[in-house]
C-alpha positions in Angstrom: 80.8 -83.3 -131.5 82.9 -82.6 -134.1 79.8 -83.1 -136.8 81.2 -82.3 -140.9 78.3 -80.1 -141.5 79.4 -77.8 -138.6 82.7 -78.2 -139.0 82.1 -77.0 -143.3 79.5 -74.6 -141.9 81.9 -72.2 -139.5 84.1 -69.6 -139.5 87.8 -70.9 -140.5 90.1 -71.5 -136.8 91.8 -68.1 -135.7 94.8 -69.4 -136.0 96.5 -72.1 -138.4 100.2 -71.6 -139.2 101.8 -74.3 -141.5 105.4 -75.0 -142.0 107.0 -77.1 -144.1 110.5 -78.6 -144.8 112.8 -78.2 -148.2 113.9 -81.4 -148.6 111.1 -84.0 -147.5 108.4 -81.9 -148.3 106.1 -83.3 -145.4 104.5 -80.6 -142.5 104.1 -79.5 -139.0 100.6 -77.7 -138.2 99.5 -75.2 -135.4 95.9 -74.7 -135.0 95.1 -72.2 -132.4 91.9 -71.1 -131.1 92.2 -67.2 -130.3 95.2 -64.8 -129.1 96.1 -66.4 -126.0 94.1 -69.4 -126.0 95.1 -73.0 -126.9 97.1 -74.7 -129.4 98.1 -78.0 -130.6 100.4 -78.9 -133.6 99.4 -82.0 -135.7 103.4 -83.7 -136.5 107.1 -82.6 -136.5 108.5 -83.6 -139.5 109.3 -79.8 -140.5 111.5 -76.9 -139.4 109.8 -75.8 -135.6 111.1 -72.9 -135.5 108.0 -70.8 -136.8 105.9 -72.8 -135.2 107.6 -72.0 -131.7 107.4 -67.9 -132.6 103.9 -68.5 -133.5 103.0 -69.9 -130.3 105.3 -67.1 -128.8 103.5 -64.8 -130.3 99.8 -65.6 -130.2 100.2 -66.0 -126.5 99.5 -70.2 -127.5 99.7 -72.9 -124.4 100.7 -75.9 -126.5 97.9 -78.3 -125.2 99.1 -81.4 -127.5 101.0 -82.4 -130.0 98.9 -84.7 -132.1 100.9 -88.2 -134.5 99.6 -89.1 -137.8 102.6 -92.0 -137.7 105.5 -92.8 -136.7 107.7 -92.2 -139.6 110.6 -89.9 -139.4 109.7 -87.2 -141.4 106.6 -86.3 -138.8 108.0 -87.1 -135.5 111.3 -86.3 -135.7 111.1 -83.2 -133.8 108.6 -84.1 -131.0 112.2 -84.2 -128.5 112.2 -81.5 -129.2 108.1 -79.7 -128.9 108.4 -81.2 -125.4 111.3 -79.9 -124.5 110.2 -76.7 -124.9 106.4 -76.6 -124.2 105.9 -80.2 -121.4 103.1 -80.9 -124.2 101.6 -84.5 -123.9 102.2 -86.4 -127.6 99.6 -88.3 -128.3 99.0 -91.2 -131.5 96.3 -94.0 -132.3 97.0 -97.0 -129.9 98.3 -99.5 -132.2 100.7 -96.9 -133.5 102.5 -94.9 -129.7 104.9 -98.5 -128.8 106.2 -97.0 -132.3 106.4 -93.3 -131.0 108.2 -92.7 -128.1 106.4 -91.3 -125.1 103.0 -91.6 -126.3 99.1 -91.6 -125.0 96.4 -93.6 -126.5 94.1 -92.2 -128.4 91.0 -94.2 -130.2 89.2 -94.1 -133.4 86.4 -91.9 -133.0 87.5 -90.7 -129.5 86.8 -86.7 -128.9 88.8 -84.2 -127.0 88.9 -80.3 -126.7 91.6 -78.9 -125.8 90.7 -75.9 -124.8 88.3 -74.7 -127.4 89.5 -76.4 -129.8 87.2 -79.8 -130.7 89.0 -82.7 -132.2 88.1 -86.0 -133.8 90.4 -89.2 -133.8 90.1 -91.1 -137.1 91.6 -94.0 -137.8 93.4 -94.2 -141.2 94.9 -97.7 -141.5 97.1 -98.2 -144.5 100.3 -96.2 -144.9 100.2 -98.2 -141.7 98.7 -100.1 -139.3 98.7 -97.0 -136.4 97.6 -93.9 -138.8 95.6 -91.5 -138.1 93.7 -88.6 -138.7 92.3 -85.3 -136.9 89.5 -83.7 -137.8 90.0 -80.3 -136.0 86.5 -78.0 -135.6 86.8 -74.9 -138.0 90.0 -75.7 -139.6 89.2 -79.4 -141.7 91.1 -83.0 -141.4 94.4 -83.2 -140.7 95.3 -86.6 -143.7 99.0 -87.4 -142.9 100.7 -89.8 -145.3 96.6 -91.5 -146.5 95.7 -88.3 -148.6 98.3 -85.5 -150.3 96.5 -83.4 -153.5 96.2 -85.0 -156.6 98.2 -88.1 -155.2 97.7 -91.3 -152.6 100.4 -92.1 -149.3 102.1 -95.5 -150.0 101.4 -98.9 -148.5 104.6 -101.0 -149.0 106.7 -99.1 -147.1 107.6 -99.8 -142.7 104.8 -100.5 -141.2 102.0 -101.2 -143.6 98.5 -102.7 -144.0 98.3 -102.6 -147.5 96.0 -101.5 -149.8 92.4 -103.2 -148.2 92.9 -100.7 -146.0 93.6 -97.3 -148.0 91.6 -98.2 -149.6 88.8 -98.1 -146.8 90.7 -95.0 -145.5 90.1 -92.8 -148.4 86.4 -93.7 -148.6 86.0 -92.7 -145.4 87.4 -88.9 -146.4 85.2 -88.8 -149.4 82.6 -89.6 -146.7 82.5 -85.9 -146.0 81.5 -83.5 -147.1 83.5 -81.3 -150.6 84.0 -78.5 -148.8 86.4 -80.1 -146.1 89.6 -78.5 -146.3 92.2 -81.1 -146.5 95.8 -80.1 -144.9 98.1 -83.3 -145.8 101.5 -83.6 -144.3 103.9 -83.7 -148.0 103.1 -80.4 -149.7 100.2 -78.4 -150.5 96.7 -78.4 -148.7 93.3 -79.0 -151.3 89.7 -80.1 -150.8 87.5 -83.7 -150.4 85.5 -82.3 -153.4 88.8 -81.4 -155.1 90.3 -84.2 -154.3 87.0 -86.4 -155.3 87.0 -84.0 -158.6 90.9 -84.3 -160.0 92.5 -87.5 -158.1 94.1 -89.9 -160.7 93.7 -92.4 -158.0 90.1 -91.3 -156.8 88.4 -91.4 -160.1 89.8 -94.8 -160.4 88.5 -95.8 -157.6 85.0 -93.9 -157.7 84.5 -95.2 -160.7 84.7 -92.5 -162.4 87.2 -92.8 -165.4 88.1 -97.2 -165.7 91.6 -98.4 -164.8 94.2 -98.3 -167.3 95.2 -102.0 -168.7 99.0 -101.4 -168.6 101.4 -104.6 -168.1 104.1 -104.0 -165.8 106.8 -104.9 -163.2 107.1 -103.1 -159.4 109.4 -104.2 -156.8 110.0 -106.8 -158.6 106.4 -108.7 -159.5 104.7 -108.4 -162.5 100.5 -106.8 -162.4 98.9 -104.3 -164.1 99.2 -100.9 -164.1 95.9 -99.6 -163.2 97.3 -95.8 -162.2 100.0 -94.0 -162.2 99.9 -90.6 -161.4 101.4 -87.1 -160.1 102.5 -87.1 -156.7 103.6 -84.7 -154.1 107.7 -84.5 -154.5 107.2 -83.5 -158.9 108.0 -88.0 -159.0 104.9 -90.6 -159.5 102.8 -93.0 -157.5 101.9 -96.5 -158.7 98.3 -98.1 -158.2 99.6 -102.1 -159.0 97.4 -105.4 -158.9 100.2 -107.9 -159.0 98.8 -111.0 -161.1 98.3 -112.9 -157.4 94.8 -110.1 -157.5 97.2 -108.2 -154.5 97.3 -104.2 -154.5 99.4 -101.2 -154.2 100.6 -98.2 -154.3 104.3 -97.7 -154.8 107.0 -95.4 -155.9 106.3 -95.1 -159.9 110.3 -95.3 -159.9 109.9 -98.7 -158.6 107.9 -99.5 -161.4 108.6 -100.6 -165.1 106.5 -100.5 -168.3 106.8 -103.7 -170.1 104.9 -105.1 -173.2 102.8 -107.9 -173.7 
């Protein structure tokens, strides 16, 4: 069983490698239990060469490809990995119909692949079936739910909305502060670092006040609750529309207005 206390108390995994796409800044991760042992890949939206080379160099057997969500910048290499290794693809059950050839996992389901203990967490919002993977000794792979200093959007294809995203983030914040976070884009962080410094989480947890400025976002008027730097150097905005619906939207789609 993957328990938070054990996750933080034990030594890091023997093998943890990341490949990042230079355009999308999307990550693909390789996690291995030991030299000559078992491995998992989480997402495939980055150059796979470094991970395939690591599999060979470390004499690892790829046991599974775990999908956080359906978007192309996270699944584009699935077919090539399956063809090269024969490893099965998994996704949360609501997401499987959007990830060809994937086998279903349920929220809170625990699996062991070799010495890797994994819990699949339902972290919807960015998509309905978005998953996080809590891997003992490695940390939490959050996909596009949570980034270092930012959050994933809730208005893109397959999004299930801000309320889901908020519950997903609150679930992450229930983990111990030292828990390592490996996002779907850009660099790593920890639960504690995000609790303390992520502008969206500071407002969500009541540490900072909500913004009061008026704006137009996606053609609708509302209030700009938070706008902060996103993982790609742009901005992300938390907007509360005049009908009280909240959303996380690209800052490029938001314009401040007076009044």
